[in-house]
mmCIF entry with sequence, helices, sheets and N, C-alpha, C, O atoms, coordinates in Angstrom:
data_MODEL
# 
_entry.id   MODEL 
# 
_entity.id                         1 
_entity.type                       polymer 
_entity.pdbx_number_of_molecules   1 
# 
_entity_poly.entity_id                      1 
_entity_poly.type                           'polypeptide(L)' 
_entity_poly.nstd_linkage                   no 
_entity_poly.nstd_monomer                   no 
_entity_poly.pdbx_seq_one_letter_code       CWQADPLRGFVPVQRKLDRGDALSEYIRHEASGLYAVPGGAAKGEYVGQRLLEG 
_entity_poly.pdbx_seq_one_letter_code_can   CWQADPLRGFVPVQRKLDRGDALSEYIRHEASGLYAVPGGAAKGEYVGQRLLEG 
_entity_poly.pdbx_strand_id                 A 
# 
loop_
_entity_poly_seq.entity_id 
_entity_poly_seq.num 
_entity_poly_seq.mon_id 
_entity_poly_seq.hetero 
1 1  CYS n 
1 2  TRP n 
1 3  GLN n 
1 4  ALA n 
1 5  ASP n 
1 6  PRO n 
1 7  LEU n 
1 8  ARG n 
1 9  GLY n 
1 10 PHE n 
1 11 VAL n 
1 12 PRO n 
1 13 VAL n 
1 14 GLN n 
1 15 ARG n 
1 16 LYS n 
1 17 LEU n 
1 18 ASP n 
1 19 ARG n 
1 20 GLY n 
1 21 ASP n 
1 22 ALA n 
1 23 LEU n 
1 24 SER n 
1 25 GLU n 
1 26 TYR n 
1 27 ILE n 
1 28 ARG n 
1 29 HIS n 
1 30 GLU n 
1 31 ALA n 
1 32 SER n 
1 33 GLY n 
1 34 LEU n 
1 35 TYR n 
1 36 ALA n 
1 37 VAL n 
1 38 PRO n 
1 39 GLY n 
1 40 GLY n 
1 41 ALA n 
1 42 ALA n 
1 43 LYS n 
1 44 GLY n 
1 45 GLU n 
1 46 TYR n 
1 47 VAL n 
1 48 GLY n 
1 49 GLN n 
1 50 ARG n 
1 51 LEU n 
1 52 LEU n 
1 53 GLU n 
1 54 GLY n 
# 
_struct_asym.id          A 
_struct_asym.entity_id   1 
# 
loop_
_struct_conf.conf_type_id 
_struct_conf.id 
_struct_conf.pdbx_PDB_helix_id 
_struct_conf.beg_label_comp_id 
_struct_conf.beg_label_asym_id 
_struct_conf.beg_label_seq_id 
_struct_conf.pdbx_beg_PDB_ins_code 
_struct_conf.end_label_comp_id 
_struct_conf.end_label_asym_id 
_struct_conf.end_label_seq_id 
_struct_conf.pdbx_end_PDB_ins_code 
_struct_conf.beg_auth_comp_id 
_struct_conf.beg_auth_asym_id 
_struct_conf.beg_auth_seq_id 
_struct_conf.end_auth_comp_id 
_struct_conf.end_auth_asym_id 
_struct_conf.end_auth_seq_id 
_struct_conf.pdbx_PDB_helix_class 
_struct_conf.details 
_struct_conf.pdbx_PDB_helix_length 
HELX_P HELX_P1 AA1 PHE A 10 ? ARG A 19 ? PHE A 10 ARG A 19 1 ? 10 
HELX_P HELX_P2 AA2 ALA A 22 ? GLU A 25 ? ALA A 22 GLU A 25 5 ? 4  
HELX_P HELX_P3 AA3 GLN A 49 ? GLU A 53 ? GLN A 49 GLU A 53 1 ? 5  
# 
_struct_conf_type.id          HELX_P 
_struct_conf_type.criteria    ? 
_struct_conf_type.reference   ? 
# 
loop_
_atom_site.group_PDB 
_atom_site.id 
_atom_site.type_symbol 
_atom_site.label_atom_id 
_atom_site.label_alt_id 
_atom_site.label_comp_id 
_atom_site.label_asym_id 
_atom_site.label_entity_id 
_atom_site.label_seq_id 
_atom_site.pdbx_PDB_ins_code 
_atom_site.Cartn_x 
_atom_site.Cartn_y 
_atom_site.Cartn_z 
_atom_site.occupancy 
_atom_site.B_iso_or_equiv 
_atom_site.pdbx_formal_charge 
_atom_site.auth_seq_id 
_atom_site.auth_comp_id 
_atom_site.auth_asym_id 
_atom_site.auth_atom_id 
_atom_site.pdbx_PDB_model_num 
ATOM 1   N N  . CYS A 1 1  ? -5.394  3.795   0.275   1.00 0.00 ? 1  CYS A N  1 
ATOM 2   C CA . CYS A 1 1  ? -5.772  4.014   1.636   1.00 0.00 ? 1  CYS A CA 1 
ATOM 3   C C  . CYS A 1 1  ? -4.607  3.700   2.565   1.00 0.00 ? 1  CYS A C  1 
ATOM 4   O O  . CYS A 1 1  ? -3.707  2.949   2.189   1.00 0.00 ? 1  CYS A O  1 
ATOM 5   N N  . TRP A 1 2  ? -4.607  4.261   3.769   1.00 0.00 ? 2  TRP A N  1 
ATOM 6   C CA . TRP A 1 2  ? -3.555  4.035   4.748   1.00 0.00 ? 2  TRP A CA 1 
ATOM 7   C C  . TRP A 1 2  ? -3.730  2.627   5.324   1.00 0.00 ? 2  TRP A C  1 
ATOM 8   O O  . TRP A 1 2  ? -4.842  2.214   5.652   1.00 0.00 ? 2  TRP A O  1 
ATOM 9   N N  . GLN A 1 3  ? -2.641  1.915   5.440   1.00 0.00 ? 3  GLN A N  1 
ATOM 10  C CA . GLN A 1 3  ? -2.632  0.568   6.032   1.00 0.00 ? 3  GLN A CA 1 
ATOM 11  C C  . GLN A 1 3  ? -1.656  0.535   7.163   1.00 0.00 ? 3  GLN A C  1 
ATOM 12  O O  . GLN A 1 3  ? -0.461  0.734   6.944   1.00 0.00 ? 3  GLN A O  1 
ATOM 13  N N  . ALA A 1 4  ? -2.119  0.289   8.385   1.00 0.00 ? 4  ALA A N  1 
ATOM 14  C CA . ALA A 1 4  ? -1.229  0.173   9.527   1.00 0.00 ? 4  ALA A CA 1 
ATOM 15  C C  . ALA A 1 4  ? -0.392  -1.115  9.423   1.00 0.00 ? 4  ALA A C  1 
ATOM 16  O O  . ALA A 1 4  ? 0.780   -1.136  9.797   1.00 0.00 ? 4  ALA A O  1 
ATOM 17  N N  . ASP A 1 5  ? -1.003  -2.159  8.922   1.00 0.00 ? 5  ASP A N  1 
ATOM 18  C CA . ASP A 1 5  ? -0.332  -3.446  8.794   1.00 0.00 ? 5  ASP A CA 1 
ATOM 19  C C  . ASP A 1 5  ? -0.671  -4.078  7.446   1.00 0.00 ? 5  ASP A C  1 
ATOM 20  O O  . ASP A 1 5  ? -1.703  -4.737  7.323   1.00 0.00 ? 5  ASP A O  1 
ATOM 21  N N  . PRO A 1 6  ? 0.174   -3.891  6.437   1.00 0.00 ? 6  PRO A N  1 
ATOM 22  C CA . PRO A 1 6  ? -0.129  -4.400  5.113   1.00 0.00 ? 6  PRO A CA 1 
ATOM 23  C C  . PRO A 1 6  ? -0.370  -5.908  5.064   1.00 0.00 ? 6  PRO A C  1 
ATOM 24  O O  . PRO A 1 6  ? -1.123  -6.384  4.215   1.00 0.00 ? 6  PRO A O  1 
ATOM 25  N N  . LEU A 1 7  ? 0.255   -6.655  5.956   1.00 0.00 ? 7  LEU A N  1 
ATOM 26  C CA . LEU A 1 7  ? 0.036   -8.129  5.943   1.00 0.00 ? 7  LEU A CA 1 
ATOM 27  C C  . LEU A 1 7  ? -1.396  -8.481  6.363   1.00 0.00 ? 7  LEU A C  1 
ATOM 28  O O  . LEU A 1 7  ? -1.911  -9.533  5.984   1.00 0.00 ? 7  LEU A O  1 
ATOM 29  N N  . ARG A 1 8  ? -2.031  -7.617  7.135   1.00 0.00 ? 8  ARG A N  1 
ATOM 30  C CA . ARG A 1 8  ? -3.419  -7.896  7.545   1.00 0.00 ? 8  ARG A CA 1 
ATOM 31  C C  . ARG A 1 8  ? -4.457  -7.165  6.704   1.00 0.00 ? 8  ARG A C  1 
ATOM 32  O O  . ARG A 1 8  ? -5.632  -7.533  6.735   1.00 0.00 ? 8  ARG A O  1 
ATOM 33  N N  . GLY A 1 9  ? -4.058  -6.138  5.952   1.00 0.00 ? 9  GLY A N  1 
ATOM 34  C CA . GLY A 1 9  ? -4.995  -5.386  5.155   1.00 0.00 ? 9  GLY A CA 1 
ATOM 35  C C  . GLY A 1 9  ? -4.792  -5.539  3.653   1.00 0.00 ? 9  GLY A C  1 
ATOM 36  O O  . GLY A 1 9  ? -5.659  -6.072  2.961   1.00 0.00 ? 9  GLY A O  1 
ATOM 37  N N  . PHE A 1 10 ? -3.657  -5.077  3.148   1.00 0.00 ? 10 PHE A N  1 
ATOM 38  C CA . PHE A 1 10 ? -3.352  -5.061  1.729   1.00 0.00 ? 10 PHE A CA 1 
ATOM 39  C C  . PHE A 1 10 ? -3.218  -6.480  1.137   1.00 0.00 ? 10 PHE A C  1 
ATOM 40  O O  . PHE A 1 10 ? -3.826  -6.796  0.115   1.00 0.00 ? 10 PHE A O  1 
ATOM 41  N N  . VAL A 1 11 ? -2.433  -7.303  1.782   1.00 0.00 ? 11 VAL A N  1 
ATOM 42  C CA . VAL A 1 11 ? -2.151  -8.636  1.227   1.00 0.00 ? 11 VAL A CA 1 
ATOM 43  C C  . VAL A 1 11 ? -3.413  -9.506  1.098   1.00 0.00 ? 11 VAL A C  1 
ATOM 44  O O  . VAL A 1 11 ? -3.610  -10.119 0.049   1.00 0.00 ? 11 VAL A O  1 
ATOM 45  N N  . PRO A 1 12 ? -4.268  -9.581  2.119   1.00 0.00 ? 12 PRO A N  1 
ATOM 46  C CA . PRO A 1 12 ? -5.477  -10.394 1.960   1.00 0.00 ? 12 PRO A CA 1 
ATOM 47  C C  . PRO A 1 12 ? -6.384  -9.918  0.812   1.00 0.00 ? 12 PRO A C  1 
ATOM 48  O O  . PRO A 1 12 ? -6.979  -10.736 0.111   1.00 0.00 ? 12 PRO A O  1 
ATOM 49  N N  . VAL A 1 13 ? -6.486  -8.605  0.624   1.00 0.00 ? 13 VAL A N  1 
ATOM 50  C CA . VAL A 1 13 ? -7.285  -8.101  -0.480  1.00 0.00 ? 13 VAL A CA 1 
ATOM 51  C C  . VAL A 1 13 ? -6.685  -8.512  -1.804  1.00 0.00 ? 13 VAL A C  1 
ATOM 52  O O  . VAL A 1 13 ? -7.412  -8.931  -2.704  1.00 0.00 ? 13 VAL A O  1 
ATOM 53  N N  . GLN A 1 14 ? -5.368  -8.403  -1.945  1.00 0.00 ? 14 GLN A N  1 
ATOM 54  C CA . GLN A 1 14 ? -4.719  -8.814  -3.183  1.00 0.00 ? 14 GLN A CA 1 
ATOM 55  C C  . GLN A 1 14 ? -4.893  -10.295 -3.459  1.00 0.00 ? 14 GLN A C  1 
ATOM 56  O O  . GLN A 1 14 ? -5.056  -10.701 -4.610  1.00 0.00 ? 14 GLN A O  1 
ATOM 57  N N  . ARG A 1 15 ? -4.858  -11.097 -2.419  1.00 0.00 ? 15 ARG A N  1 
ATOM 58  C CA . ARG A 1 15 ? -5.059  -12.544 -2.601  1.00 0.00 ? 15 ARG A CA 1 
ATOM 59  C C  . ARG A 1 15 ? -6.496  -12.852 -3.061  1.00 0.00 ? 15 ARG A C  1 
ATOM 60  O O  . ARG A 1 15 ? -6.715  -13.717 -3.910  1.00 0.00 ? 15 ARG A O  1 
ATOM 61  N N  . LYS A 1 16 ? -7.459  -12.133 -2.489  1.00 0.00 ? 16 LYS A N  1 
ATOM 62  C CA . LYS A 1 16 ? -8.851  -12.323 -2.939  1.00 0.00 ? 16 LYS A CA 1 
ATOM 63  C C  . LYS A 1 16 ? -9.007  -11.906 -4.387  1.00 0.00 ? 16 LYS A C  1 
ATOM 64  O O  . LYS A 1 16 ? -9.706  -12.578 -5.146  1.00 0.00 ? 16 LYS A O  1 
ATOM 65  N N  . LEU A 1 17 ? -8.376  -10.817 -4.787  1.00 0.00 ? 17 LEU A N  1 
ATOM 66  C CA . LEU A 1 17 ? -8.427  -10.383 -6.198  1.00 0.00 ? 17 LEU A CA 1 
ATOM 67  C C  . LEU A 1 17 ? -7.796  -11.428 -7.102  1.00 0.00 ? 17 LEU A C  1 
ATOM 68  O O  . LEU A 1 17 ? -8.252  -11.647 -8.224  1.00 0.00 ? 17 LEU A O  1 
ATOM 69  N N  . ASP A 1 18 ? -6.746  -12.072 -6.610  1.00 0.00 ? 18 ASP A N  1 
ATOM 70  C CA . ASP A 1 18 ? -6.052  -13.106 -7.407  1.00 0.00 ? 18 ASP A CA 1 
ATOM 71  C C  . ASP A 1 18 ? -6.924  -14.302 -7.701  1.00 0.00 ? 18 ASP A C  1 
ATOM 72  O O  . ASP A 1 18 ? -6.799  -14.927 -8.754  1.00 0.00 ? 18 ASP A O  1 
ATOM 73  N N  . ARG A 1 19 ? -7.820  -14.627 -6.762  1.00 0.00 ? 19 ARG A N  1 
ATOM 74  C CA . ARG A 1 19 ? -8.714  -15.781 -6.929  1.00 0.00 ? 19 ARG A CA 1 
ATOM 75  C C  . ARG A 1 19 ? -9.749  -15.541 -8.019  1.00 0.00 ? 19 ARG A C  1 
ATOM 76  O O  . ARG A 1 19 ? -10.270 -16.486 -8.612  1.00 0.00 ? 19 ARG A O  1 
ATOM 77  N N  . GLY A 1 20 ? -10.037 -14.292 -8.275  1.00 0.00 ? 20 GLY A N  1 
ATOM 78  C CA . GLY A 1 20 ? -10.990 -13.972 -9.326  1.00 0.00 ? 20 GLY A CA 1 
ATOM 79  C C  . GLY A 1 20 ? -12.440 -13.929 -8.854  1.00 0.00 ? 20 GLY A C  1 
ATOM 80  O O  . GLY A 1 20 ? -12.797 -14.425 -7.786  1.00 0.00 ? 20 GLY A O  1 
ATOM 81  N N  . ASP A 1 21 ? -13.243 -13.319 -9.692  1.00 0.00 ? 21 ASP A N  1 
ATOM 82  C CA . ASP A 1 21 ? -14.678 -13.231 -9.427  1.00 0.00 ? 21 ASP A CA 1 
ATOM 83  C C  . ASP A 1 21 ? -15.382 -13.213 -10.783 1.00 0.00 ? 21 ASP A C  1 
ATOM 84  O O  . ASP A 1 21 ? -14.762 -13.525 -11.800 1.00 0.00 ? 21 ASP A O  1 
ATOM 85  N N  . ALA A 1 22 ? -16.651 -12.858 -10.813 1.00 0.00 ? 22 ALA A N  1 
ATOM 86  C CA . ALA A 1 22 ? -17.417 -12.849 -12.070 1.00 0.00 ? 22 ALA A CA 1 
ATOM 87  C C  . ALA A 1 22 ? -16.850 -11.875 -13.107 1.00 0.00 ? 22 ALA A C  1 
ATOM 88  O O  . ALA A 1 22 ? -16.978 -12.116 -14.307 1.00 0.00 ? 22 ALA A O  1 
ATOM 89  N N  . LEU A 1 23 ? -16.236 -10.798 -12.669 1.00 0.00 ? 23 LEU A N  1 
ATOM 90  C CA . LEU A 1 23 ? -15.654 -9.815  -13.589 1.00 0.00 ? 23 LEU A CA 1 
ATOM 91  C C  . LEU A 1 23 ? -14.328 -10.276 -14.182 1.00 0.00 ? 23 LEU A C  1 
ATOM 92  O O  . LEU A 1 23 ? -13.891 -9.732  -15.196 1.00 0.00 ? 23 LEU A O  1 
ATOM 93  N N  . SER A 1 24 ? -13.692 -11.248 -13.585 1.00 0.00 ? 24 SER A N  1 
ATOM 94  C CA . SER A 1 24 ? -12.367 -11.677 -14.036 1.00 0.00 ? 24 SER A CA 1 
ATOM 95  C C  . SER A 1 24 ? -12.350 -12.097 -15.506 1.00 0.00 ? 24 SER A C  1 
ATOM 96  O O  . SER A 1 24 ? -11.313 -12.019 -16.165 1.00 0.00 ? 24 SER A O  1 
ATOM 97  N N  . GLU A 1 25 ? -13.477 -12.535 -16.007 1.00 0.00 ? 25 GLU A N  1 
ATOM 98  C CA . GLU A 1 25 ? -13.571 -12.949 -17.415 1.00 0.00 ? 25 GLU A CA 1 
ATOM 99  C C  . GLU A 1 25 ? -13.369 -11.738 -18.338 1.00 0.00 ? 25 GLU A C  1 
ATOM 100 O O  . GLU A 1 25 ? -12.921 -11.889 -19.475 1.00 0.00 ? 25 GLU A O  1 
ATOM 101 N N  . TYR A 1 26 ? -13.699 -10.543 -17.845 1.00 0.00 ? 26 TYR A N  1 
ATOM 102 C CA . TYR A 1 26 ? -13.684 -9.354  -18.712 1.00 0.00 ? 26 TYR A CA 1 
ATOM 103 C C  . TYR A 1 26 ? -12.558 -8.361  -18.433 1.00 0.00 ? 26 TYR A C  1 
ATOM 104 O O  . TYR A 1 26 ? -12.345 -7.429  -19.209 1.00 0.00 ? 26 TYR A O  1 
ATOM 105 N N  . ILE A 1 27 ? -11.844 -8.553  -17.341 1.00 0.00 ? 27 ILE A N  1 
ATOM 106 C CA . ILE A 1 27 ? -10.786 -7.591  -16.977 1.00 0.00 ? 27 ILE A CA 1 
ATOM 107 C C  . ILE A 1 27 ? -9.437  -8.298  -16.833 1.00 0.00 ? 27 ILE A C  1 
ATOM 108 O O  . ILE A 1 27 ? -9.367  -9.518  -16.688 1.00 0.00 ? 27 ILE A O  1 
ATOM 109 N N  . ARG A 1 28 ? -8.389  -7.512  -16.875 1.00 0.00 ? 28 ARG A N  1 
ATOM 110 C CA . ARG A 1 28 ? -7.047  -8.061  -16.656 1.00 0.00 ? 28 ARG A CA 1 
ATOM 111 C C  . ARG A 1 28 ? -6.349  -7.196  -15.633 1.00 0.00 ? 28 ARG A C  1 
ATOM 112 O O  . ARG A 1 28 ? -6.249  -5.981  -15.808 1.00 0.00 ? 28 ARG A O  1 
ATOM 113 N N  . HIS A 1 29 ? -5.872  -7.800  -14.580 1.00 0.00 ? 29 HIS A N  1 
ATOM 114 C CA . HIS A 1 29 ? -5.163  -7.097  -13.510 1.00 0.00 ? 29 HIS A CA 1 
ATOM 115 C C  . HIS A 1 29 ? -3.717  -6.919  -13.965 1.00 0.00 ? 29 HIS A C  1 
ATOM 116 O O  . HIS A 1 29 ? -3.027  -7.892  -14.268 1.00 0.00 ? 29 HIS A O  1 
ATOM 117 N N  . GLU A 1 30 ? -3.269  -5.670  -14.008 1.00 0.00 ? 30 GLU A N  1 
ATOM 118 C CA . GLU A 1 30 ? -1.905  -5.370  -14.453 1.00 0.00 ? 30 GLU A CA 1 
ATOM 119 C C  . GLU A 1 30 ? -0.890  -5.319  -13.333 1.00 0.00 ? 30 GLU A C  1 
ATOM 120 O O  . GLU A 1 30 ? 0.192   -5.895  -13.435 1.00 0.00 ? 30 GLU A O  1 
ATOM 121 N N  . ALA A 1 31 ? -1.242  -4.630  -12.269 1.00 0.00 ? 31 ALA A N  1 
ATOM 122 C CA . ALA A 1 31 ? -0.246  -4.427  -11.186 1.00 0.00 ? 31 ALA A CA 1 
ATOM 123 C C  . ALA A 1 31 ? -0.936  -3.888  -9.944  1.00 0.00 ? 31 ALA A C  1 
ATOM 124 O O  . ALA A 1 31 ? -2.087  -3.452  -9.980  1.00 0.00 ? 31 ALA A O  1 
ATOM 125 N N  . SER A 1 32 ? -0.208  -3.930  -8.865  1.00 0.00 ? 32 SER A N  1 
ATOM 126 C CA . SER A 1 32 ? -0.630  -3.285  -7.627  1.00 0.00 ? 32 SER A CA 1 
ATOM 127 C C  . SER A 1 32 ? 0.616   -2.772  -6.949  1.00 0.00 ? 32 SER A C  1 
ATOM 128 O O  . SER A 1 32 ? 1.723   -3.154  -7.329  1.00 0.00 ? 32 SER A O  1 
ATOM 129 N N  . GLY A 1 33 ? 0.467   -1.924  -5.966  1.00 0.00 ? 33 GLY A N  1 
ATOM 130 C CA . GLY A 1 33 ? 1.640   -1.387  -5.326  1.00 0.00 ? 33 GLY A CA 1 
ATOM 131 C C  . GLY A 1 33 ? 1.409   -1.064  -3.871  1.00 0.00 ? 33 GLY A C  1 
ATOM 132 O O  . GLY A 1 33 ? 0.276   -0.891  -3.422  1.00 0.00 ? 33 GLY A O  1 
ATOM 133 N N  . LEU A 1 34 ? 2.499   -0.987  -3.149  1.00 0.00 ? 34 LEU A N  1 
ATOM 134 C CA . LEU A 1 34 ? 2.491   -0.632  -1.753  1.00 0.00 ? 34 LEU A CA 1 
ATOM 135 C C  . LEU A 1 34 ? 3.584   0.415   -1.574  1.00 0.00 ? 34 LEU A C  1 
ATOM 136 O O  . LEU A 1 34 ? 4.743   0.158   -1.898  1.00 0.00 ? 34 LEU A O  1 
ATOM 137 N N  . TYR A 1 35 ? 3.230   1.589   -1.063  1.00 0.00 ? 35 TYR A N  1 
ATOM 138 C CA . TYR A 1 35 ? 4.163   2.700   -0.998  1.00 0.00 ? 35 TYR A CA 1 
ATOM 139 C C  . TYR A 1 35 ? 4.289   3.227   0.434   1.00 0.00 ? 35 TYR A C  1 
ATOM 140 O O  . TYR A 1 35 ? 3.337   3.178   1.213   1.00 0.00 ? 35 TYR A O  1 
ATOM 141 N N  . ALA A 1 36 ? 5.458   3.721   0.757   1.00 0.00 ? 36 ALA A N  1 
ATOM 142 C CA . ALA A 1 36 ? 5.703   4.424   2.026   1.00 0.00 ? 36 ALA A CA 1 
ATOM 143 C C  . ALA A 1 36 ? 5.716   5.922   1.718   1.00 0.00 ? 36 ALA A C  1 
ATOM 144 O O  . ALA A 1 36 ? 6.527   6.387   0.917   1.00 0.00 ? 36 ALA A O  1 
ATOM 145 N N  . VAL A 1 37 ? 4.834   6.661   2.341   1.00 0.00 ? 37 VAL A N  1 
ATOM 146 C CA . VAL A 1 37 ? 4.757   8.101   2.109   1.00 0.00 ? 37 VAL A CA 1 
ATOM 147 C C  . VAL A 1 37 ? 5.111   8.808   3.406   1.00 0.00 ? 37 VAL A C  1 
ATOM 148 O O  . VAL A 1 37 ? 4.421   8.638   4.411   1.00 0.00 ? 37 VAL A O  1 
ATOM 149 N N  . PRO A 1 38 ? 6.173   9.596   3.397   1.00 0.00 ? 38 PRO A N  1 
ATOM 150 C CA . PRO A 1 38 ? 6.594   10.278  4.624   1.00 0.00 ? 38 PRO A CA 1 
ATOM 151 C C  . PRO A 1 38 ? 5.599   11.371  5.025   1.00 0.00 ? 38 PRO A C  1 
ATOM 152 O O  . PRO A 1 38 ? 4.961   12.005  4.185   1.00 0.00 ? 38 PRO A O  1 
ATOM 153 N N  . GLY A 1 39 ? 5.495   11.559  6.323   1.00 0.00 ? 39 GLY A N  1 
ATOM 154 C CA . GLY A 1 39 ? 4.653   12.646  6.823   1.00 0.00 ? 39 GLY A CA 1 
ATOM 155 C C  . GLY A 1 39 ? 5.363   13.968  6.666   1.00 0.00 ? 39 GLY A C  1 
ATOM 156 O O  . GLY A 1 39 ? 6.476   14.028  6.145   1.00 0.00 ? 39 GLY A O  1 
ATOM 157 N N  . GLY A 1 40 ? 4.717   15.033  7.119   1.00 0.00 ? 40 GLY A N  1 
ATOM 158 C CA . GLY A 1 40 ? 5.335   16.347  7.030   1.00 0.00 ? 40 GLY A CA 1 
ATOM 159 C C  . GLY A 1 40 ? 6.549   16.484  7.912   1.00 0.00 ? 40 GLY A C  1 
ATOM 160 O O  . GLY A 1 40 ? 6.769   15.675  8.814   1.00 0.00 ? 40 GLY A O  1 
ATOM 161 N N  . ALA A 1 41 ? 7.324   17.487  7.657   1.00 0.00 ? 41 ALA A N  1 
ATOM 162 C CA . ALA A 1 41 ? 8.565   17.728  8.449   1.00 0.00 ? 41 ALA A CA 1 
ATOM 163 C C  . ALA A 1 41 ? 8.352   18.861  9.444   1.00 0.00 ? 41 ALA A C  1 
ATOM 164 O O  . ALA A 1 41 ? 7.817   19.915  9.099   1.00 0.00 ? 41 ALA A O  1 
ATOM 165 N N  . ALA A 1 42 ? 8.772   18.634  10.674  1.00 0.00 ? 42 ALA A N  1 
ATOM 166 C CA . ALA A 1 42 ? 8.732   19.712  11.688  1.00 0.00 ? 42 ALA A CA 1 
ATOM 167 C C  . ALA A 1 42 ? 9.932   20.615  11.454  1.00 0.00 ? 42 ALA A C  1 
ATOM 168 O O  . ALA A 1 42 ? 10.850  20.269  10.710  1.00 0.00 ? 42 ALA A O  1 
ATOM 169 N N  . LYS A 1 43 ? 9.916   21.755  12.085  1.00 0.00 ? 43 LYS A N  1 
ATOM 170 C CA . LYS A 1 43 ? 11.018  22.702  11.953  1.00 0.00 ? 43 LYS A CA 1 
ATOM 171 C C  . LYS A 1 43 ? 12.322  22.018  12.381  1.00 0.00 ? 43 LYS A C  1 
ATOM 172 O O  . LYS A 1 43 ? 12.381  21.426  13.459  1.00 0.00 ? 43 LYS A O  1 
ATOM 173 N N  . GLY A 1 44 ? 13.344  22.092  11.565  1.00 0.00 ? 44 GLY A N  1 
ATOM 174 C CA . GLY A 1 44 ? 14.618  21.475  11.860  1.00 0.00 ? 44 GLY A CA 1 
ATOM 175 C C  . GLY A 1 44 ? 14.755  20.040  11.323  1.00 0.00 ? 44 GLY A C  1 
ATOM 176 O O  . GLY A 1 44 ? 15.837  19.456  11.379  1.00 0.00 ? 44 GLY A O  1 
ATOM 177 N N  . GLU A 1 45 ? 13.670  19.483  10.810  1.00 0.00 ? 45 GLU A N  1 
ATOM 178 C CA . GLU A 1 45 ? 13.716  18.126  10.246  1.00 0.00 ? 45 GLU A CA 1 
ATOM 179 C C  . GLU A 1 45 ? 13.677  18.218  8.721   1.00 0.00 ? 45 GLU A C  1 
ATOM 180 O O  . GLU A 1 45 ? 13.339  19.258  8.156   1.00 0.00 ? 45 GLU A O  1 
ATOM 181 N N  . TYR A 1 46 ? 14.029  17.114  8.073   1.00 0.00 ? 46 TYR A N  1 
ATOM 182 C CA . TYR A 1 46 ? 13.850  17.030  6.632   1.00 0.00 ? 46 TYR A CA 1 
ATOM 183 C C  . TYR A 1 46 ? 12.742  16.055  6.333   1.00 0.00 ? 46 TYR A C  1 
ATOM 184 O O  . TYR A 1 46 ? 12.434  15.191  7.154   1.00 0.00 ? 46 TYR A O  1 
ATOM 185 N N  . VAL A 1 47 ? 12.122  16.182  5.139   1.00 0.00 ? 47 VAL A N  1 
ATOM 186 C CA . VAL A 1 47 ? 11.030  15.297  4.777   1.00 0.00 ? 47 VAL A CA 1 
ATOM 187 C C  . VAL A 1 47 ? 11.528  13.867  4.757   1.00 0.00 ? 47 VAL A C  1 
ATOM 188 O O  . VAL A 1 47 ? 12.526  13.564  4.104   1.00 0.00 ? 47 VAL A O  1 
ATOM 189 N N  . GLY A 1 48 ? 10.845  12.991  5.463   1.00 0.00 ? 48 GLY A N  1 
ATOM 190 C CA . GLY A 1 48 ? 11.199  11.578  5.533   1.00 0.00 ? 48 GLY A CA 1 
ATOM 191 C C  . GLY A 1 48 ? 12.137  11.213  6.671   1.00 0.00 ? 48 GLY A C  1 
ATOM 192 O O  . GLY A 1 48 ? 12.473  10.040  6.831   1.00 0.00 ? 48 GLY A O  1 
ATOM 193 N N  . GLN A 1 49 ? 12.564  12.174  7.454   1.00 0.00 ? 49 GLN A N  1 
ATOM 194 C CA . GLN A 1 49 ? 13.527  11.889  8.517   1.00 0.00 ? 49 GLN A CA 1 
ATOM 195 C C  . GLN A 1 49 ? 12.991  10.858  9.511   1.00 0.00 ? 49 GLN A C  1 
ATOM 196 O O  . GLN A 1 49 ? 13.705  9.920   9.865   1.00 0.00 ? 49 GLN A O  1 
ATOM 197 N N  . ARG A 1 50 ? 11.747  11.016  9.966   1.00 0.00 ? 50 ARG A N  1 
ATOM 198 C CA . ARG A 1 50 ? 11.181  10.084  10.939  1.00 0.00 ? 50 ARG A CA 1 
ATOM 199 C C  . ARG A 1 50 ? 11.010  8.693   10.307  1.00 0.00 ? 50 ARG A C  1 
ATOM 200 O O  . ARG A 1 50 ? 11.151  7.680   10.992  1.00 0.00 ? 50 ARG A O  1 
ATOM 201 N N  . LEU A 1 51 ? 10.711  8.649   9.027   1.00 0.00 ? 51 LEU A N  1 
ATOM 202 C CA . LEU A 1 51 ? 10.560  7.368   8.344   1.00 0.00 ? 51 LEU A CA 1 
ATOM 203 C C  . LEU A 1 51 ? 11.932  6.668   8.194   1.00 0.00 ? 51 LEU A C  1 
ATOM 204 O O  . LEU A 1 51 ? 12.037  5.456   8.383   1.00 0.00 ? 51 LEU A O  1 
ATOM 205 N N  . LEU A 1 52 ? 12.951  7.424   7.862   1.00 0.00 ? 52 LEU A N  1 
ATOM 206 C CA . LEU A 1 52 ? 14.278  6.843   7.615   1.00 0.00 ? 52 LEU A CA 1 
ATOM 207 C C  . LEU A 1 52 ? 15.104  6.606   8.883   1.00 0.00 ? 52 LEU A C  1 
ATOM 208 O O  . LEU A 1 52 ? 15.921  5.686   8.928   1.00 0.00 ? 52 LEU A O  1 
ATOM 209 N N  . GLU A 1 53 ? 14.898  7.419   9.894   1.00 0.00 ? 53 GLU A N  1 
ATOM 210 C CA . GLU A 1 53 ? 15.711  7.309   11.119  1.00 0.00 ? 53 GLU A CA 1 
ATOM 211 C C  . GLU A 1 53 ? 14.956  6.719   12.284  1.00 0.00 ? 53 GLU A C  1 
ATOM 212 O O  . GLU A 1 53 ? 15.500  6.615   13.383  1.00 0.00 ? 53 GLU A O  1 
ATOM 213 N N  . GLY A 1 54 ? 13.718  6.332   12.070  1.00 0.00 ? 54 GLY A N  1 
ATOM 214 C CA . GLY A 1 54 ? 12.931  5.667   13.102  1.00 0.00 ? 54 GLY A CA 1 
ATOM 215 C C  . GLY A 1 54 ? 12.316  6.573   14.063  1.00 0.00 ? 54 GLY A C  1 
ATOM 216 O O  . GLY A 1 54 ? 11.628  6.125   14.980  1.00 0.00 ? 54 GLY A O  1 
# 
């Protein structure tokens, strides 16, 4: 899902998962990730230009 502020959305969820719950006995968490996905490119731009050049 899209996260405007990973420190307020993604990180707290990962910390809660780290604490465990009733399912933790039966599952193993392997990894998680946070990715930057560039938006579309307007005419004359390249993909990722607004992400890379601000």
